[in-house]
Chimera marker file (.cmm) of the C-alpha trace (Angstrom):
<marker_set name="trace">
<marker id="1" x="92.071" y="-111.412" z="291.647" r="1" g="1" b="0" radius="0.5"/>
<marker id="2" x="94.064" y="-109.277" z="294.055" r="1" g="1" b="0" radius="0.5"/>
<marker id="3" x="93.242" y="-108.388" z="297.649" r="1" g="1" b="0" radius="0.5"/>
<marker id="4" x="93.525" y="-104.793" z="298.771" r="1" g="1" b="0" radius="0.5"/>
<marker id="5" x="95.088" y="-103.493" z="301.945" r="1" g="1" b="0" radius="0.5"/>
<marker id="6" x="93.487" y="-100.664" z="303.890" r="1" g="1" b="0" radius="0.5"/>
<marker id="7" x="96.010" y="-98.072" z="302.776" r="1" g="1" b="0" radius="0.5"/>
<marker id="8" x="95.338" y="-98.825" z="299.087" r="1" g="1" b="0" radius="0.5"/>
<marker id="9" x="91.597" y="-98.342" z="299.587" r="1" g="1" b="0" radius="0.5"/>
<marker id="10" x="92.193" y="-95.124" z="301.529" r="1" g="1" b="0" radius="0.5"/>
<marker id="11" x="94.447" y="-93.682" z="298.807" r="1" g="1" b="0" radius="0.5"/>
<marker id="12" x="91.774" y="-94.529" z="296.206" r="1" g="1" b="0" radius="0.5"/>
<marker id="13" x="88.995" y="-92.919" z="298.262" r="1" g="1" b="0" radius="0.5"/>
<marker id="14" x="90.860" y="-89.867" z="299.499" r="1" g="1" b="0" radius="0.5"/>
<marker id="15" x="93.108" y="-88.978" z="296.557" r="1" g="1" b="0" radius="0.5"/>
<marker id="16" x="95.539" y="-87.531" z="299.094" r="1" g="1" b="0" radius="0.5"/>
<marker id="17" x="98.876" y="-88.965" z="297.922" r="1" g="1" b="0" radius="0.5"/>
<marker id="18" x="98.808" y="-88.459" z="294.132" r="1" g="1" b="0" radius="0.5"/>
<marker id="19" x="101.348" y="-91.100" z="293.076" r="1" g="1" b="0" radius="0.5"/>
<marker id="20" x="99.792" y="-93.727" z="295.375" r="1" g="1" b="0" radius="0.5"/>
<marker id="21" x="96.268" y="-92.734" z="294.363" r="1" g="1" b="0" radius="0.5"/>
<marker id="22" x="97.213" y="-93.239" z="290.722" r="1" g="1" b="0" radius="0.5"/>
<marker id="23" x="98.604" y="-96.728" z="291.384" r="1" g="1" b="0" radius="0.5"/>
<marker id="24" x="95.625" y="-97.686" z="293.562" r="1" g="1" b="0" radius="0.5"/>
<marker id="25" x="93.183" y="-96.455" z="290.914" r="1" g="1" b="0" radius="0.5"/>
<marker id="26" x="94.920" y="-98.452" z="288.167" r="1" g="1" b="0" radius="0.5"/>
<marker id="27" x="94.839" y="-101.606" z="290.294" r="1" g="1" b="0" radius="0.5"/>
<marker id="28" x="91.156" y="-101.183" z="291.130" r="1" g="1" b="0" radius="0.5"/>
<marker id="29" x="90.048" y="-100.187" z="287.641" r="1" g="1" b="0" radius="0.5"/>
<marker id="30" x="92.098" y="-102.771" z="285.732" r="1" g="1" b="0" radius="0.5"/>
<marker id="31" x="91.420" y="-105.983" z="287.646" r="1" g="1" b="0" radius="0.5"/>
<marker id="32" x="89.012" y="-107.670" z="289.998" r="1" g="1" b="0" radius="0.5"/>
<marker id="33" x="89.891" y="-106.741" z="293.557" r="1" g="1" b="0" radius="0.5"/>
<marker id="34" x="88.795" y="-108.239" z="296.852" r="1" g="1" b="0" radius="0.5"/>
<marker id="35" x="88.398" y="-106.341" z="300.120" r="1" g="1" b="0" radius="0.5"/>
<marker id="36" x="88.045" y="-108.236" z="303.364" r="1" g="1" b="0" radius="0.5"/>
<marker id="37" x="85.590" y="-107.259" z="306.073" r="1" g="1" b="0" radius="0.5"/>
<marker id="38" x="88.530" y="-106.269" z="308.261" r="1" g="1" b="0" radius="0.5"/>
<marker id="39" x="89.838" y="-103.874" z="305.622" r="1" g="1" b="0" radius="0.5"/>
<marker id="40" x="86.439" y="-102.223" z="305.152" r="1" g="1" b="0" radius="0.5"/>
<marker id="41" x="85.947" y="-101.865" z="308.908" r="1" g="1" b="0" radius="0.5"/>
<marker id="42" x="89.439" y="-100.375" z="309.255" r="1" g="1" b="0" radius="0.5"/>
<marker id="43" x="88.783" y="-97.983" z="306.353" r="1" g="1" b="0" radius="0.5"/>
<marker id="44" x="85.607" y="-96.755" z="308.058" r="1" g="1" b="0" radius="0.5"/>
<marker id="45" x="87.409" y="-96.427" z="311.382" r="1" g="1" b="0" radius="0.5"/>
<marker id="46" x="90.223" y="-94.356" z="309.832" r="1" g="1" b="0" radius="0.5"/>
<marker id="47" x="87.811" y="-92.161" z="307.892" r="1" g="1" b="0" radius="0.5"/>
<marker id="48" x="85.858" y="-91.439" z="311.069" r="1" g="1" b="0" radius="0.5"/>
<marker id="49" x="88.548" y="-91.209" z="313.762" r="1" g="1" b="0" radius="0.5"/>
<marker id="50" x="91.609" y="-89.989" z="311.855" r="1" g="1" b="0" radius="0.5"/>
<marker id="51" x="90.294" y="-88.130" z="308.793" r="1" g="1" b="0" radius="0.5"/>
<marker id="52" x="87.245" y="-86.919" z="310.789" r="1" g="1" b="0" radius="0.5"/>
<marker id="53" x="84.681" y="-87.332" z="308.025" r="1" g="1" b="0" radius="0.5"/>
<marker id="54" x="80.985" y="-87.343" z="308.871" r="1" g="1" b="0" radius="0.5"/>
<marker id="55" x="79.165" y="-90.668" z="308.914" r="1" g="1" b="0" radius="0.5"/>
<marker id="56" x="77.121" y="-89.503" z="305.950" r="1" g="1" b="0" radius="0.5"/>
<marker id="57" x="80.269" y="-88.892" z="303.891" r="1" g="1" b="0" radius="0.5"/>
<marker id="58" x="81.815" y="-92.171" z="305.057" r="1" g="1" b="0" radius="0.5"/>
<marker id="59" x="78.728" y="-94.155" z="304.130" r="1" g="1" b="0" radius="0.5"/>
<marker id="60" x="78.637" y="-92.564" z="300.678" r="1" g="1" b="0" radius="0.5"/>
<marker id="61" x="82.326" y="-93.229" z="300.003" r="1" g="1" b="0" radius="0.5"/>
<marker id="62" x="82.263" y="-96.808" z="301.254" r="1" g="1" b="0" radius="0.5"/>
<marker id="63" x="78.990" y="-97.884" z="299.661" r="1" g="1" b="0" radius="0.5"/>
<marker id="64" x="80.027" y="-96.327" z="296.348" r="1" g="1" b="0" radius="0.5"/>
<marker id="65" x="83.360" y="-98.148" z="296.584" r="1" g="1" b="0" radius="0.5"/>
<marker id="66" x="81.714" y="-101.493" z="297.388" r="1" g="1" b="0" radius="0.5"/>
<marker id="67" x="79.397" y="-100.979" z="294.419" r="1" g="1" b="0" radius="0.5"/>
<marker id="68" x="82.272" y="-100.442" z="291.993" r="1" g="1" b="0" radius="0.5"/>
<marker id="69" x="82.097" y="-103.227" z="289.355" r="1" g="1" b="0" radius="0.5"/>
<marker id="70" x="85.611" y="-104.563" z="289.980" r="1" g="1" b="0" radius="0.5"/>
<marker id="71" x="85.290" y="-104.673" z="293.774" r="1" g="1" b="0" radius="0.5"/>
<marker id="72" x="84.374" y="-107.997" z="295.333" r="1" g="1" b="0" radius="0.5"/>
<marker id="73" x="83.520" y="-108.322" z="299.021" r="1" g="1" b="0" radius="0.5"/>
<marker id="74" x="81.821" y="-110.751" z="301.339" r="1" g="1" b="0" radius="0.5"/>
<marker id="75" x="78.388" y="-109.254" z="301.949" r="1" g="1" b="0" radius="0.5"/>
<marker id="76" x="77.509" y="-111.793" z="304.647" r="1" g="1" b="0" radius="0.5"/>
<marker id="77" x="78.108" y="-109.476" z="307.637" r="1" g="1" b="0" radius="0.5"/>
<marker id="78" x="79.313" y="-106.347" z="305.963" r="1" g="1" b="0" radius="0.5"/>
<marker id="79" x="76.068" y="-104.952" z="304.574" r="1" g="1" b="0" radius="0.5"/>
<marker id="80" x="74.211" y="-105.393" z="307.863" r="1" g="1" b="0" radius="0.5"/>
<marker id="81" x="77.191" y="-103.876" z="309.668" r="1" g="1" b="0" radius="0.5"/>
<marker id="82" x="77.008" y="-100.804" z="307.457" r="1" g="1" b="0" radius="0.5"/>
<marker id="83" x="73.258" y="-100.497" z="308.061" r="1" g="1" b="0" radius="0.5"/>
<marker id="84" x="73.740" y="-100.649" z="311.852" r="1" g="1" b="0" radius="0.5"/>
<marker id="85" x="76.493" y="-98.054" z="311.562" r="1" g="1" b="0" radius="0.5"/>
<marker id="86" x="74.159" y="-95.841" z="309.552" r="1" g="1" b="0" radius="0.5"/>
<marker id="87" x="71.223" y="-96.065" z="311.955" r="1" g="1" b="0" radius="0.5"/>
<marker id="88" x="73.039" y="-96.012" z="315.317" r="1" g="1" b="0" radius="0.5"/>
<marker id="89" x="75.516" y="-93.113" z="315.408" r="1" g="1" b="0" radius="0.5"/>
<marker id="90" x="76.556" y="-93.872" z="318.978" r="1" g="1" b="0" radius="0.5"/>
<marker id="91" x="77.894" y="-97.308" z="317.987" r="1" g="1" b="0" radius="0.5"/>
<marker id="92" x="81.362" y="-97.722" z="316.553" r="1" g="1" b="0" radius="0.5"/>
<marker id="93" x="81.920" y="-99.621" z="313.326" r="1" g="1" b="0" radius="0.5"/>
<marker id="94" x="83.626" y="-102.366" z="315.365" r="1" g="1" b="0" radius="0.5"/>
<marker id="95" x="80.578" y="-102.704" z="317.642" r="1" g="1" b="0" radius="0.5"/>
<marker id="96" x="78.321" y="-102.875" z="314.586" r="1" g="1" b="0" radius="0.5"/>
<marker id="97" x="80.442" y="-105.631" z="313.053" r="1" g="1" b="0" radius="0.5"/>
<marker id="98" x="80.551" y="-107.641" z="316.289" r="1" g="1" b="0" radius="0.5"/>
<marker id="99" x="76.761" y="-107.415" z="316.573" r="1" g="1" b="0" radius="0.5"/>
<marker id="100" x="76.184" y="-108.411" z="312.939" r="1" g="1" b="0" radius="0.5"/>
<marker id="101" x="78.522" y="-111.375" z="313.108" r="1" g="1" b="0" radius="0.5"/>
<marker id="102" x="77.059" y="-112.656" z="316.382" r="1" g="1" b="0" radius="0.5"/>
<marker id="103" x="73.553" y="-112.369" z="314.950" r="1" g="1" b="0" radius="0.5"/>
<marker id="104" x="74.513" y="-114.233" z="311.764" r="1" g="1" b="0" radius="0.5"/>
<marker id="105" x="75.894" y="-117.121" z="313.810" r="1" g="1" b="0" radius="0.5"/>
<marker id="106" x="72.875" y="-117.037" z="316.117" r="1" g="1" b="0" radius="0.5"/>
<marker id="107" x="75.140" y="-116.183" z="319.044" r="1" g="1" b="0" radius="0.5"/>
<marker id="108" x="74.483" y="-114.009" z="322.029" r="1" g="1" b="0" radius="0.5"/>
<marker id="109" x="76.938" y="-111.105" z="322.230" r="1" g="1" b="0" radius="0.5"/>
<marker id="110" x="77.768" y="-110.046" z="325.777" r="1" g="1" b="0" radius="0.5"/>
<marker id="111" x="79.318" y="-106.685" z="326.514" r="1" g="1" b="0" radius="0.5"/>
<marker id="112" x="80.058" y="-104.118" z="329.180" r="1" g="1" b="0" radius="0.5"/>
<marker id="113" x="79.206" y="-101.392" z="326.655" r="1" g="1" b="0" radius="0.5"/>
<marker id="114" x="75.787" y="-100.051" z="327.635" r="1" g="1" b="0" radius="0.5"/>
<marker id="115" x="75.178" y="-98.397" z="324.245" r="1" g="1" b="0" radius="0.5"/>
<marker id="116" x="75.945" y="-101.605" z="322.396" r="1" g="1" b="0" radius="0.5"/>
<marker id="117" x="73.730" y="-103.592" z="324.761" r="1" g="1" b="0" radius="0.5"/>
<marker id="118" x="70.808" y="-101.210" z="324.221" r="1" g="1" b="0" radius="0.5"/>
<marker id="119" x="71.193" y="-100.646" z="320.462" r="1" g="1" b="0" radius="0.5"/>
<marker id="120" x="72.992" y="-103.690" z="319.060" r="1" g="1" b="0" radius="0.5"/>
<marker id="121" x="69.932" y="-105.922" z="318.815" r="1" g="1" b="0" radius="0.5"/>
<marker id="122" x="68.001" y="-108.466" z="320.886" r="1" g="1" b="0" radius="0.5"/>
<marker id="123" x="70.956" y="-110.857" z="320.778" r="1" g="1" b="0" radius="0.5"/>
<marker id="124" x="73.231" y="-108.337" z="322.572" r="1" g="1" b="0" radius="0.5"/>
<marker id="125" x="73.231" y="-108.322" z="326.365" r="1" g="1" b="0" radius="0.5"/>
<marker id="126" x="75.111" y="-106.350" z="328.971" r="1" g="1" b="0" radius="0.5"/>
<marker id="127" x="77.049" y="-108.060" z="331.703" r="1" g="1" b="0" radius="0.5"/>
<link id1="1" id2="2" r="1" g="1" b="0" radius="0.2"/>
<link id1="2" id2="3" r="1" g="1" b="0" radius="0.2"/>
<link id1="3" id2="4" r="1" g="1" b="0" radius="0.2"/>
<link id1="4" id2="5" r="1" g="1" b="0" radius="0.2"/>
<link id1="5" id2="6" r="1" g="1" b="0" radius="0.2"/>
<link id1="6" id2="7" r="1" g="1" b="0" radius="0.2"/>
<link id1="7" id2="8" r="1" g="1" b="0" radius="0.2"/>
<link id1="8" id2="9" r="1" g="1" b="0" radius="0.2"/>
<link id1="9" id2="10" r="1" g="1" b="0" radius="0.2"/>
<link id1="10" id2="11" r="1" g="1" b="0" radius="0.2"/>
<link id1="11" id2="12" r="1" g="1" b="0" radius="0.2"/>
<link id1="12" id2="13" r="1" g="1" b="0" radius="0.2"/>
<link id1="13" id2="14" r="1" g="1" b="0" radius="0.2"/>
<link id1="14" id2="15" r="1" g="1" b="0" radius="0.2"/>
<link id1="15" id2="16" r="1" g="1" b="0" radius="0.2"/>
<link id1="16" id2="17" r="1" g="1" b="0" radius="0.2"/>
<link id1="17" id2="18" r="1" g="1" b="0" radius="0.2"/>
<link id1="18" id2="19" r="1" g="1" b="0" radius="0.2"/>
<link id1="19" id2="20" r="1" g="1" b="0" radius="0.2"/>
<link id1="20" id2="21" r="1" g="1" b="0" radius="0.2"/>
<link id1="21" id2="22" r="1" g="1" b="0" radius="0.2"/>
<link id1="22" id2="23" r="1" g="1" b="0" radius="0.2"/>
<link id1="23" id2="24" r="1" g="1" b="0" radius="0.2"/>
<link id1="24" id2="25" r="1" g="1" b="0" radius="0.2"/>
<link id1="25" id2="26" r="1" g="1" b="0" radius="0.2"/>
<link id1="26" id2="27" r="1" g="1" b="0" radius="0.2"/>
<link id1="27" id2="28" r="1" g="1" b="0" radius="0.2"/>
<link id1="28" id2="29" r="1" g="1" b="0" radius="0.2"/>
<link id1="29" id2="30" r="1" g="1" b="0" radius="0.2"/>
<link id1="30" id2="31" r="1" g="1" b="0" radius="0.2"/>
<link id1="31" id2="32" r="1" g="1" b="0" radius="0.2"/>
<link id1="32" id2="33" r="1" g="1" b="0" radius="0.2"/>
<link id1="33" id2="34" r="1" g="1" b="0" radius="0.2"/>
<link id1="34" id2="35" r="1" g="1" b="0" radius="0.2"/>
<link id1="35" id2="36" r="1" g="1" b="0" radius="0.2"/>
<link id1="36" id2="37" r="1" g="1" b="0" radius="0.2"/>
<link id1="37" id2="38" r="1" g="1" b="0" radius="0.2"/>
<link id1="38" id2="39" r="1" g="1" b="0" radius="0.2"/>
<link id1="39" id2="40" r="1" g="1" b="0" radius="0.2"/>
<link id1="40" id2="41" r="1" g="1" b="0" radius="0.2"/>
<link id1="41" id2="42" r="1" g="1" b="0" radius="0.2"/>
<link id1="42" id2="43" r="1" g="1" b="0" radius="0.2"/>
<link id1="43" id2="44" r="1" g="1" b="0" radius="0.2"/>
<link id1="44" id2="45" r="1" g="1" b="0" radius="0.2"/>
<link id1="45" id2="46" r="1" g="1" b="0" radius="0.2"/>
<link id1="46" id2="47" r="1" g="1" b="0" radius="0.2"/>
<link id1="47" id2="48" r="1" g="1" b="0" radius="0.2"/>
<link id1="48" id2="49" r="1" g="1" b="0" radius="0.2"/>
<link id1="49" id2="50" r="1" g="1" b="0" radius="0.2"/>
<link id1="50" id2="51" r="1" g="1" b="0" radius="0.2"/>
<link id1="51" id2="52" r="1" g="1" b="0" radius="0.2"/>
<link id1="52" id2="53" r="1" g="1" b="0" radius="0.2"/>
<link id1="53" id2="54" r="1" g="1" b="0" radius="0.2"/>
<link id1="54" id2="55" r="1" g="1" b="0" radius="0.2"/>
<link id1="55" id2="56" r="1" g="1" b="0" radius="0.2"/>
<link id1="56" id2="57" r="1" g="1" b="0" radius="0.2"/>
<link id1="57" id2="58" r="1" g="1" b="0" radius="0.2"/>
<link id1="58" id2="59" r="1" g="1" b="0" radius="0.2"/>
<link id1="59" id2="60" r="1" g="1" b="0" radius="0.2"/>
<link id1="60" id2="61" r="1" g="1" b="0" radius="0.2"/>
<link id1="61" id2="62" r="1" g="1" b="0" radius="0.2"/>
<link id1="62" id2="63" r="1" g="1" b="0" radius="0.2"/>
<link id1="63" id2="64" r="1" g="1" b="0" radius="0.2"/>
<link id1="64" id2="65" r="1" g="1" b="0" radius="0.2"/>
<link id1="65" id2="66" r="1" g="1" b="0" radius="0.2"/>
<link id1="66" id2="67" r="1" g="1" b="0" radius="0.2"/>
<link id1="67" id2="68" r="1" g="1" b="0" radius="0.2"/>
<link id1="68" id2="69" r="1" g="1" b="0" radius="0.2"/>
<link id1="69" id2="70" r="1" g="1" b="0" radius="0.2"/>
<link id1="70" id2="71" r="1" g="1" b="0" radius="0.2"/>
<link id1="71" id2="72" r="1" g="1" b="0" radius="0.2"/>
<link id1="72" id2="73" r="1" g="1" b="0" radius="0.2"/>
<link id1="73" id2="74" r="1" g="1" b="0" radius="0.2"/>
<link id1="74" id2="75" r="1" g="1" b="0" radius="0.2"/>
<link id1="75" id2="76" r="1" g="1" b="0" radius="0.2"/>
<link id1="76" id2="77" r="1" g="1" b="0" radius="0.2"/>
<link id1="77" id2="78" r="1" g="1" b="0" radius="0.2"/>
<link id1="78" id2="79" r="1" g="1" b="0" radius="0.2"/>
<link id1="79" id2="80" r="1" g="1" b="0" radius="0.2"/>
<link id1="80" id2="81" r="1" g="1" b="0" radius="0.2"/>
<link id1="81" id2="82" r="1" g="1" b="0" radius="0.2"/>
<link id1="82" id2="83" r="1" g="1" b="0" radius="0.2"/>
<link id1="83" id2="84" r="1" g="1" b="0" radius="0.2"/>
<link id1="84" id2="85" r="1" g="1" b="0" radius="0.2"/>
<link id1="85" id2="86" r="1" g="1" b="0" radius="0.2"/>
<link id1="86" id2="87" r="1" g="1" b="0" radius="0.2"/>
<link id1="87" id2="88" r="1" g="1" b="0" radius="0.2"/>
<link id1="88" id2="89" r="1" g="1" b="0" radius="0.2"/>
<link id1="89" id2="90" r="1" g="1" b="0" radius="0.2"/>
<link id1="90" id2="91" r="1" g="1" b="0" radius="0.2"/>
<link id1="91" id2="92" r="1" g="1" b="0" radius="0.2"/>
<link id1="92" id2="93" r="1" g="1" b="0" radius="0.2"/>
<link id1="93" id2="94" r="1" g="1" b="0" radius="0.2"/>
<link id1="94" id2="95" r="1" g="1" b="0" radius="0.2"/>
<link id1="95" id2="96" r="1" g="1" b="0" radius="0.2"/>
<link id1="96" id2="97" r="1" g="1" b="0" radius="0.2"/>
<link id1="97" id2="98" r="1" g="1" b="0" radius="0.2"/>
<link id1="98" id2="99" r="1" g="1" b="0" radius="0.2"/>
<link id1="99" id2="100" r="1" g="1" b="0" radius="0.2"/>
<link id1="100" id2="101" r="1" g="1" b="0" radius="0.2"/>
<link id1="101" id2="102" r="1" g="1" b="0" radius="0.2"/>
<link id1="102" id2="103" r="1" g="1" b="0" radius="0.2"/>
<link id1="103" id2="104" r="1" g="1" b="0" radius="0.2"/>
<link id1="104" id2="105" r="1" g="1" b="0" radius="0.2"/>
<link id1="105" id2="106" r="1" g="1" b="0" radius="0.2"/>
<link id1="106" id2="107" r="1" g="1" b="0" radius="0.2"/>
<link id1="107" id2="108" r="1" g="1" b="0" radius="0.2"/>
<link id1="108" id2="109" r="1" g="1" b="0" radius="0.2"/>
<link id1="109" id2="110" r="1" g="1" b="0" radius="0.2"/>
<link id1="110" id2="111" r="1" g="1" b="0" radius="0.2"/>
<link id1="111" id2="112" r="1" g="1" b="0" radius="0.2"/>
<link id1="112" id2="113" r="1" g="1" b="0" radius="0.2"/>
<link id1="113" id2="114" r="1" g="1" b="0" radius="0.2"/>
<link id1="114" id2="115" r="1" g="1" b="0" radius="0.2"/>
<link id1="115" id2="116" r="1" g="1" b="0" radius="0.2"/>
<link id1="116" id2="117" r="1" g="1" b="0" radius="0.2"/>
<link id1="117" id2="118" r="1" g="1" b="0" radius="0.2"/>
<link id1="118" id2="119" r="1" g="1" b="0" radius="0.2"/>
<link id1="119" id2="120" r="1" g="1" b="0" radius="0.2"/>
<link id1="120" id2="121" r="1" g="1" b="0" radius="0.2"/>
<link id1="121" id2="122" r="1" g="1" b="0" radius="0.2"/>
<link id1="122" id2="123" r="1" g="1" b="0" radius="0.2"/>
<link id1="123" id2="124" r="1" g="1" b="0" radius="0.2"/>
<link id1="124" id2="125" r="1" g="1" b="0" radius="0.2"/>
<link id1="125" id2="126" r="1" g="1" b="0" radius="0.2"/>
<link id1="126" id2="127" r="1" g="1" b="0" radius="0.2"/>
</marker_set>
């Protein structure tokens, strides 16, 4: 199995650099590939903040990608993170991940971010 870097996933999803997209597609279609939580979060961040895609488009691209038969990922925090991101448009993907991970470990997440404190879940508290 190979692990993918953010830029490989972005080339696959965006088809914006033809020669790199072709190599990324071959790698993803011809072998099992692993994407870390960090890579998926960074992909979402780039799609939203740099490429300026809508959340709806981002969610479609990323969930379709994670559902691809050769793509392996750790669903432990990631799927809940994506659901938070879907339902709370004022929260960043990073905030959603921090909330999901804290909840999974039964931790309290403390923050100065008022939106995160009000929308991140019962385990999130403002300082």
